[in-house]
N, C-alpha and C positions, 0 to 999 in steps of 0.2 A: 402760410407763404412767408418768405423772408424778402425784405425790401430795404433798399438803401435810400434814406431820405435826401442824400446829396443830389440825386437825380431829379428832385422836385424843384420847381421855380420857387424862388424867394417869395414870400407873401401867400404861398398856397395855404389852404385850409383843408384839414382831414376831419371828417366827422364819423364818429363811431359810437357804439353803445357804451362801451367801457374802455377807458384808457388805463393800462397798467404801466407804471413807470419802474423799469428795472427787469431784466431777464434772468436773474439768478434763481436759485431754487424757490424762493417765496414768490417771486412774480411768475415763474413758469407754472408753479402749482395753481395759482389763481387762474392763469390763463387756461390751463388744461381742463380746470373743473368747469369754467364758463363756456369753453369751446365745446365741451360734450354736451352742454345744455342748448347749443345753437346760437349763442349770443355772439354778436359782432364785436371783436376785441382787437384793439390796437396795442401792442407792447412796444415800449419805447426804450431802446437801449443806447446809451451814450457812446458806446464804442463799436468796433467791428467783431468779426468773428475771430480774428487772430489777435494776439497780445500786441499792444501799442505803448511802449513806456511813455510817449508824450501825452497820451489820454490819461494813462494811469496817474501821471503827475497832477491832474486835475483835482484828485481827492486829497492832496497834501494840505496839511494844516499849516497856518501861519507860523513864521519863525518864533521861538521863544515861548512856546506852550509848555505847560507843565503836566507831565503824564509818566512820572516815575522814571523807569529806565528806557522808556519808549523814545525812540529818535524820530519816528515819522509814522503816520497812519498807513496801515497795511491793507492790501487788497488788490483787485483788478477790475477793470472796466471792460468788459467784452461780453458778447452773446454767451449765456450760461453763467455769468458772473463768477462769484468766488468758487463755484464747483470746479473751475478750471484749476485751482490752486491746491486742491486737496491733495495731500502728500504722503499719508501714512502708507507704508510699503505693505501691501497685501500679498506680495509674492507673484512669481511669474509675470512680471512687468506692470502689474496692476497697482493703481494708487487709489486711496480712498479717504474716507472721513469717519471718524469715531462718532458713534451715536448712543445716546442713553436718554431715558425719559425723566422727567422731574418725578420726585417722591411726592406723596400726597401732603405732607407737612410743608414742602417747599411752597405750596400755594396758599398756605393757611397764614392767618395773622399770628405772628409771634410777639407778645406783649413787650419783650425787651428790644425789639427791633422796629423803631419808628418807620412807618412807610411800608411795612411788610403786609402781605395779604393781596392775593389776586381777587378781582371781582368774579372770577369763575372758579369752580372746584374741579377736581379730578374727574368727577362723573360727567361734567361738561366736556372736558377735553378727551376723555378716553376713546370715544368712537373715532375721534379725528387722528389720534395716534394710530389707530388701526389703518386709516387711510394712508397716513404718511408712511407706515411701514410698507405698505403695497407700492407706494410712489418710488420708494427706494429699492424696490425689487426684492425685499427681504421677507421670510416667512414670519407669521405672527406666533413665534415660539415664546417670546417674553425675554426679559432681561434678568430674572432670578437666576441663581447658579445651577439649580437642579437639572434642568434638561441638557446642560452643557458639560456635566461632569462625566468622566470616565476613569478607568483605572490609571492611577498615577496623576489624575487631574481631579482631586477632590478640594472641596472648600476646607479652609481652616476651621477647626471646631471651636469658633468664638461664640460668645453670648450674643445672639442676634438682637437682644434688647439694648445693646450698647453699640456694637459694630457688626455690620454684616457683609457677606460676600455677594456681589452681583456681578454681572458682566457688562461689558461694552460690546455692541455689534458694530461692524464696519461696512459701509456701503461703497461701492465702486464710483469713482467720480463721473465715468462715462454715462451713468444713468441720467443725470440731469444735463451734462455738458454735451451729450450727443444723442442718446436714445430719445428723451422726452423732446429735445429740439427737433429731431426727425419728424415726430408726430405733428408739431406745430408748423413745420415747413410744408406739410402736406395738407394742411387744413384749408378749408375754403371760407372759413368765418373768421379766422385769427391771422393777423399779420404781424410778425416781429420786424420792426423798422430799427436798423442799426444806423449809428452815427447821428442819433437824435438825442441831443443834450438838452434836457429840460432845464430852463434857467428860471422859470417863475410859474406860478399857479395864479390865476386871476379869479375873482369872485364877481357875483352880481352886485348891484348897488346896495342891496340890503345886508351884504356880507354873510349870507346863510347858505350859499351854494357856490362850488367852483363851476365856472362856466368854460374855461379854456386854459390850455398850457402852452406857454411860450417855449418853442423849440429851436435852439440854434443848430443849423446844419453845417456851418462853416463860420469862420469869423466874419461878421458882417452880414450873413445870411440867416434869415429865420422863416419858419413856417408856424402855423397855429394848429393845435389839435382840439377838437371840440367833443365832448363827451357827457352822457347823462350821469355816469359815475366815474370816478377817479380813485385808482388804488396806487398809493405811493409804496413801492417795494424795492427801493434802491438799497444796495447793500451797505454795510458798515455805518458810517455817519452820514451817508449822502442823503438819506430820507429826511433827517433832522436839518441838514443844511439847506436843502430845497425849501422846507417849511419856513425856516428862519428867513430865507432870502425872498419869500413870497410876501410883499408888504401886505397885501389884502388879507392873507391868511393870518398873518401875525397880528395885525391891527384888529381884526374881528375877535380873536382870542383874547387880546389885551382888554377890549371893550366889555368883555364879559367876565372880567376878573381872573382870567387865567394867566398864570405865570409859570407853569411847569415846563413848557417848552424848552428843550435844551438841559434841563436840570436832571438831578439824580443818575449822573452818568457813572456806570459800573463796568467792571471787567472780571475776569477770573485770574488772578495772580497765581503764579506757580511758586509754590513754597517748598523749601528743602525740608524733609522730614528726617533727616539723619540716617541711621542704619538700623535695620532689623537683623539681629544675630539669632538665628534659630538655636534652640536648645539641643537639637539633635541634628547632625549634618545629614542624616538619612532623609530629613524633610525635603531637601532639594530634589529627590526622586519622586515626590508626591505632590508637587506644587505647580504642575504644568498649567493648571487652570488659570494661572496668573500671567501666563505668556500669550503673546497673540499668536493664535493658531486657528486652523480650520475645523469646524464641527458642522455636520448637517450641511456642508457646502457654504457655510457663513463663517467669515473671520470674526473671532471673538477674543476677548481678553478679560480676565477676571480682575476685580478691584475691590477694595473694602470701602464702605461708606457708613457714616454716621447714621444710626438708626432714627426713624422718625419719632420713636418715643423719647429720645434724647433731645432732638430738635425741639419737641414740645415742652420739655421740662427744664432744660438748661440754657443759659444765654451763650450758645455756641453757633457759629455759622455752619452751613452744610460743608462738608469736606470729603473729597475722594482721595483714596490712598492707593498708589500704584507702586509695584515692587519690581525691581530689576536686579537680578543677581549679579554679583561682582566678586572677583578674586581680590585678595588682600592687595595686590599691586595697584588696584585702582583707588585705594584710599588717598586722600588729599592731606593726611596728617600721618605723622609717624616717621620712623627711620627710613631714609632713603627716598622719601616721597618727592622731594624737589628734583632729585636726579631723575626719577621716573617721569615727572611731569614734562621736564626738559625733554626727555627722550620722546615722549608721546608728541609734543608740539613739533619737534624737529622732523619726526617721521610723517606726520600728516602734512607738513610743508613740502617735504620731498615728494610725497605721493601726489599732492595737488599740482605741483609744478610738472611733473612727468605726465599727469593725465591732461594738462593744458598745453603740451608740447613745448614746455620750456625747460631750460636747464635749471636745477635746483641751486639754491644759493649755496656757496662753498661752506659757509658756517653751519647752515642746517645739515648738510650732508656730513660734515665732521661730527657734530654733536649726535647725530642719529647712529653713525657707525660706532663711536666711542662708547655708546650707551645701548649697544645691540643687545646685550644680556637682558636689559630691562624690557626691551621690545619683544624679544623671543619669550621671556617669562609670561608676559600678557597673552601673547598669541597661543603659547602652549595651553593656557587655561581657558581660552575662549574658542578653541578650535580654529583659530585663524580667521574668525568672524568679527565683525565690528560689534561693540557692545550694544546690547538691546536697550532701547530708550522709548520715549514717547511715540516715535514715528515708525519704529520697526521692532519686530520680535525675533522669535527663532531659537532662543536659548533652550527650549524644552526639547529640541531635537538632537541635542548633544548627549553623548554617552558619558557615564562615569561623572555625572554632575556634582556628587558630594566631594570629589577629589578636585573638581574644577573651581568651585565657588566656596566663599567663606562667609558672605553676608548678602543681604538684599540692600541696595540703595533705595530709600523711601522718597517718593515725591508726591506732593499734595496738589490738587487743583481746588482752590478755596473760593468760597463765596465772598463777596464784598457787599456788605449792607448799604442800602440806598441812603445818600446824603444830599440833601437839596443844594448844598454849595458845590458839590462836584458837578461841573457843568461844561457845556460846549456853547459857544457863541460865534457871532461874525466878527472877523477882524477888519483890518483896513487894506490888506493886500487883496489882489484880485487876480482870478485865473485868466487864461486867454479869452473866455467868453464873457468876462466881466463880473463873474460871480465872486462875492467876497468869500475868502478863505475862512476856515473855521479857526477859533481860538479854542484851548482846552485848559481847564483848570481843575486838576484831579489830584487827590492825595490819598495815600494810605495812612489811615489815622491809628493812633495808639489804641483806641477801642477796638478797631478792626484786628490789629495784631493780637491783642489780649484775648479776643475770641478764638482766633485761629490757634493760639498756644494752648488754650484749654482743650480745644477740640483734638490737638496733637496728643495732649496728656490722656485723653480718654482712649484713644487708639492704643497708645502705649500700655495703658492699664488693662484693656482688653485682651491684649496679647500676653502680657504677664500673668494675668489671671487665669487664662486658659493653659498656662505652663508651656507656652510654645517657644519662649525665649525672651529676648529683651530688645525693645525698641530704644535705641540710644538717640535721643533728640540732640540736635545742634547745641553747642555750648552757650550760644547766644541766648540772652534772656528773652528778647523778642524774635519772633520767627524770622528766619532768613528768607527773604523774597527772591527767588532765582530769577523771576521775570515779572514785570508789573502787568503784562498783558498776554493774553493768548489770542488776541484779535476778536474777542467776543464783546462787541460794543452794545451795551444793554442800557435801558432806562430813559432815554432822552425823549421819548414820546409816550410815556408810561401809561399804562391801562388803569383806569379807576372808575368807580361809579360816581364819584364826586367831581364834577367838572373843575372844581378849584384845586383839585389834588393831582390831576392827570390830564393828558392830552386826549386820549382816546377812551371810549366806553368798552364794556364787555364784548362787543363784537368788532372792536377795533375802529369804529367810526369816530372821527374827530368830533369832540363835543359840540362845537360851535358851528359845525358845517354839515349840511344834510346829506351830502353825496360824497364825502372825501373819507377814504379808509387808509389805514397804515398797515402794511403787512411786513414787518421788519423786527429784528431782535430789540429795537429800541422800544418796543411796546411793553417789554417785560418788566413788571413793577419790582421783582427780585430776581436773582440770577440762579439760586441754588449753586451747586458746583458743575452742573451738567453742561457738556458741550451743547450749545442751543439749537443746532440745526433740525434735530428731529422735532422738537417742540415748535420751531419756526414753521416748518412745513405743515405741522398739524394746525397751528393757528391760522396759516394762510388758507388752508382747506375750509376752515370755519368762516374766514373772510368772505371766501367765494360763496358760501351758503347765504351769507347776510346780504351780499350784493344781489344775488338771485332773487331774494326775497323782497328787497327794495324795488327791483326791477318789475317784479310780478305786481307789487302793489301800486306801480305808477308813481312811486315817490321820487 
């Protein structure tokens, strides 16, 4: 069922078996699994069904935070959570999300990386990956390259002990934002309550169990939700913010010597990898594997990844390498590049003005017209299509690719090691419901950069050793960070067997509270390079199992 808590009288009390806070993919996964078992579930979502910019501003951090190139926290608060924002172009009007599992070595302790090592292994996680794959509506074909290869779409003949080719799969955002939501709407045991903004969790006098959630339904209006078990599954940094803002929870952790809450904040920086210039232009006709295309009815895209063997033996972080073909007119250095860049910017400005029903600025029109040759040159070599990048593909469908392209632009998604000093906390500014906004203190360290540079050099070495051409790294000694964040907020409620080193245990139960679980990317002790959502859904399914076991035991 779907319910609006604004219709309840202020002071009302809702009682349920399990309270799930957040209706995004993690919260929805927990709710679906519990609902199938016949458990009474209340899902609390802070916003409504439609986008609301005012409510989205509740997640904003306090001014003056430090987070690299990031200007503000990203995400949306509405039923379905951030699934509503998945934006990769899957064709035919479909939008979706990039999925890839962690590698075995990503979960292991790496001696050079303090804080590495999950308290679970791939054997523990593997069956839940199968469940996650089904929840995304995708076949269990796997993420290795072999099942997805075709004529003209073969993996590069690299030494897999150094660099290997795997694939991303892509899921349609409507699976979670619409299809699974429809199942919960029809449920007799699960209710998704919207406009239910949880502002605090309260515990019993011993500080060992959560007893209730304070829920703001409007400014000055509150209800209470009481449950035997609470699962915090709010997206982004909202789960961490709620735990920090809940004095009972925070005090109980501090009394037991825990100082990990809010620490070890990580993301996946995007790093410029320079250019891959093939040794033979004919290679452009045989690399369709690395484009976003549909095989077996599934959108997939090949990429390169550092092998598990290297991650175990070298002090390098995990790194994904994506390849995007470019004509020489796309180069940002060399003769005529500034003229081309001006032409591109002016043409885009003119296009956006016309699409928005506005007259383009005279200067933009003049610069675009007087540099029309540069625009036509690029259009000629891209078939009139926009350049492929992280959010869209299609270059493999073009004809005469060796005549169109000269090199591949290389882009990496990099792992950031956990550092206790990278943290989020509570500031002095408050939102409309009185919750203190987050502060962020994050940095990209020299040691982080040095590890990424070494990983880039290994990719370049693997390509050169195979005789495939040359990867020309950026001239800068340190890696060039194209973006500090991919909106993958990790680590701030990290998973650990040791209560002094983490917030949750191996089944994501808060160490010092018997009935509070966290199902969020914030539980990841390390992040690998992988987009986290497939693993998040797998972890959430595992949390649901733990909750069912706790309920069955009467705990």
